[in-house]
N, C-alpha and C positions, 0 to 999 in steps of 0.2 A: 069664601074670601080668598082672594089671590094675594100672593106676595107682591111687593112693589112699593112705589111711592104715591103719596096723595098730598095735595095741597089742602091745608086745614084753615078755613076761614072762621075766625072767632066772632061770635055774635053777641048773645045776651046772657045775662045771669039773673038769678033771683036769690035774695038773701033772706034767711029766716029772721034775723034781727033787723027789724024795720025802723029802729030808733036812730039809726045813723044815716048820713047822706051818702049812701053807696052809689058808685057809678055802676049801673046795670046794663050799660051799652059798652061791652068790652071788645071793641073792634081790634082786629089784629090778624096776623097770618102765621102759620106754622107749616112745617114739613114733617109728615109721618112716614117712616120707613117701616112697613109691615114685613118683618124678617121671615116669619112663617105664620101659620094659621093662628097661633096663640101669643106670639111675642112681637111687640112693636116698640119703636123708639121715636120720640117726637121732640123737635126743638122749634122755638118761635118767639114771637113778641106780641104783646097786646096791651091795651090800656086797662089797667087793673081796677079793682073795686075802690081803691083809694085815690082814683083820678091821676095815677102815675103810670109811666111806661114800665112794663115788666118784660124781662127776657127769661125763658125757662127751658129746661130739658127734663123730660120724663120718660120712663119706661112703662109699658103697659103689658099686662098679662091677662088674657081672656080665655080661660080654660073651658068655659061653658059656651058651646057653639051650636046654634040652630041654623036653619037654612039662610035666614035673613037677619039674624040677631046674634051678637056676641056679648057676653057678660063677663066682667072681671074687675080688676083693680089697676090702679096706676100709682106711681110714686116718683118723686124727683125733687128738683130744686127750682126756685124762682127768685128773681131780684125785684127791687122796686117797692118793697113794702116797708111800713113805718118802723117796725120793731128791730129789724136786722138787715144787714147788707144782702144776705142770702137766707131764704127760709126753706124748710122742707115742706113739700106739698104731697098729699096722698089722698086717696079716696076710691070710690067705686065708679065703674063706668058701664054704660050700655051703648053699643054701636049698632045702628040699624041701617042695613043696606037697602036703598030705595031702587037701585038698578046697578048695572055694571060700573057706572061712573060715579054716582052720587051716594053718599052715606051721611047720616047724622050721628054725632057723638054727644051723649049726655054724660056729664061728670058730676058727681056729688062729693063734696069735700066737707069735713067737719071744721069747726072753728079752729083757726091756726094760732091765735093769740088771744089773751084775755079780753081785748077790746074788739075782737073780730066777730065773724058770723059764719055759720054753716052756709054753704052756697051750692046752687045747682047751675051748671053752665051748659051751653049748647054750641057745638061747632058744626059747620057744614064742610064735608070732605069731598074733594074732587080727585078721583083716581086718574093717574096717567102712566 
C-alpha cells in the first residue's frame, strides 16, 4: 500500500437492528490521506443511517498488513445524528486492494447510542 490520497465513495451499509427504518444507501464522498503504511486520516460527507447528512473526520490504524489486505481500527467524530451535535465513531476495518487504483474498505461499528444499531459499511476507494 502506497502513501498518498484516495477518493472514497461511500456506498451501502447493513444494520444488525432491523426493527428501525435505517437508510442503508449511504452515498457520499470522502478523501483519505494514507500517511504511511499503517496510518491514515479521512474526512468527508455522506447520507447517514438516519436519513440525514453527516460530515466526519476519522483516523485509522492498520497494523496488520498482508499483500492485498490491511486490518485495523478507526476512530473519530461525525455530525448529523439524533442524539448529539457531534458523536464519537469507532470500530474495526478491513481494506482490500483490488489493483493499484481501486480498493474496498469495510468498516464495522458498534451501536453508538441506545436507539442505534451496530453497522457494517462499504466504501470504494480510488487512489490518485
